N, C-alpha and C positions, 0 to 999 in steps of 0.2 A: 462220697465225701470222706469216709474213713480213709480210703487209699490216698486221697490228695493230702489230707491233714498229716498222714504218716510218710508222705514223700514216696509213695509206691506207685508203680505203673499198673494199669489194667491191661491184661494180655488176653487175646482171644485168637482162635484160629481164623483163617481166610473165610472158611465156610460160614462160621457164625457171624464174622463181620458183615458179610453180605446180608445175612438175615437181619441183623440188628439195624443196618443202614436202610433197610426196606420197610421201615415203620414200626419196628419192634422196640426201638429205644429212641429217646430224644437225640437230635443232632448234636447237641452239646456233650452228650455222653459218648457217642460214637466218635466224635472228633478227638477225644482224649485216649482212645484205645491204641495200643501197640498191637499190630497184627503179625502173627506168627505163621510163617509158610511151612507146610508139612508135606513131605513127599513120601510115598510108600514105595519100598523096593522089595521085591521078592527074590529069594535065592533060586527057586524053581521057575523055569520059563513060563508055565501055564498056571501058576498058582492063583493069580488074580481072577482068571476065567473060571477056575474050579470054584473058587469062593463065591462068585456071582451065580454060577449055575446051581450050586447047592442052596444058596439063599433063595433063588427063584423057585426051586423044587419045594423047598419047605413052605414057602408062601402059598404055592398052588395047593399043597396037601391041606394047609389049614383053611384055605377058601373053598376046598372041595372041587378044584379044577382038575 
């Protein structure tokens, strides 16, 4: 309500817009959102894979796998 009164837009990422639209927020709220598309680009060719592998390895260590 504060944003509407001030003439401000509510902005969220596509990922969070999906979450909000799937029951986490009223439809009237979701309909007012401006959705921001974000794309990740890495300079190194295998950076994304390395990040995922390290994340999985840390998760396994924490879980004792």
